[in-house]
C-alpha positions in Angstrom: 103.0 97.6 100.4 102.2 100.0 103.4 98.7 101.7 104.0 97.9 104.7 102.6 97.9 106.9 106.1 101.4 105.1 107.0 103.0 106.4 103.0 104.9 109.3 102.5 104.8 109.9 99.0 105.0 113.7 98.0 108.4 115.6 97.5 107.8 117.7 100.0 106.9 115.7 102.9 110.5 113.7 102.0 111.9 117.4 101.6 110.6 118.4 105.1 111.9 115.2 106.7 115.5 115.9 105.2 115.8 119.5 105.9 114.3 119.5 109.8 115.3 115.2 110.8 117.8 114.0 112.2 119.6 111.1 110.8 121.9 107.7 111.9 122.8 104.7 109.5 124.3 101.7 109.3 126.0 99.7 106.6 122.7 99.2 104.7 121.1 102.0 104.9 120.8 105.5 106.3 117.4 106.9 108.7 115.9 110.2 108.8 113.4 110.9 111.2 111.5 114.0 111.9 108.4 114.5 114.8 105.6 115.9 112.8 101.6 115.8 112.9 99.3 114.3 115.4 100.7 112.1 117.8 98.6 109.1 116.1 100.2 109.2 112.6 103.5 107.5 111.5 104.6 108.0 108.2 107.4 106.1 106.2 109.1 106.6 103.0 111.8 105.0 101.7 114.5 106.5 99.0 116.9 104.2 96.8 119.1 106.5 94.6 120.4 105.2 90.9 123.7 104.6 92.6 122.0 101.0 94.0 121.6 99.6 90.8 119.6 99.7 87.6 115.7 99.8 87.5 115.3 96.1 88.7 117.6 96.4 91.6 115.9 99.7 93.0 112.7 98.1 92.9 113.4 94.8 94.8 115.4 96.4 97.2 112.3 99.2 97.7 109.9 96.2 98.2 112.0 94.5 100.3 112.6 97.3 102.7 108.8 97.7 103.0 108.0 94.5 103.5 110.6 94.8 106.4 108.7 97.7 107.6 105.6 96.4 107.4 106.1 93.9 110.1 107.5 96.7 112.3 105.0 98.9 112.4 103.1 98.6 114.9 106.7 98.5 116.9 107.4 102.4 115.9 106.5 105.4 118.0 103.4 106.9 116.7 104.1 111.1 115.4 107.1 110.6 113.4 108.1 111.1 109.8 110.6 108.3 109.1 112.8 108.1 105.7 114.8 104.9 104.8 117.6 105.8 102.4 119.5 102.8 101.0 123.1 103.2 100.6 125.6 101.5 98.0 125.8 98.3 100.3 122.2 97.8 100.1 122.3 96.4 96.9 121.1 92.6 96.9 119.8 92.7 100.5 117.6 90.1 101.9 114.6 90.2 104.0 116.3 89.1 107.4 118.9 91.7 106.6 116.5 94.8 106.0 114.4 93.6 108.7 117.6 93.8 111.3 118.9 97.2 109.4 115.6 98.8 110.2 115.2 97.6 113.9 118.5 98.8 114.5 118.3 102.0 113.4 115.0 102.1 115.3 116.1 101.4 118.4 119.5 103.5 118.1 116.6 106.5 117.3 114.8 105.9 120.1 111.5 105.2 118.0 111.3 101.3 118.9 108.6 101.0 121.7 109.7 97.6 122.6 113.1 98.4 124.1 114.8 102.0 125.4 117.3 104.0 123.3 120.5 103.2 123.1 123.0 106.1 123.9 
């Protein structure tokens, strides 16, 4: 589980990110991100709809996505709200696939500190 200061939990926070944010996507995930708050704050949320599958599949997908994101937290630029939205191809995603998909989206958005953004 992500630590409390790094979690998006409130509906209003998700709505703000969807309304004001920018997005990018790949085969597994869509990512919405928006600059917010103090520069030290980084908040991450996950959204998995009923299109993905039943509750067992949705909860497993969220657990895998959170675990992969926890490894990437030190490399994400602070001062952003990031929402990872699972797409229909995400059902049954493995940890390695989730990690790779999240890294690709972060790199594409310019939020990965380790590399310069691809344009």
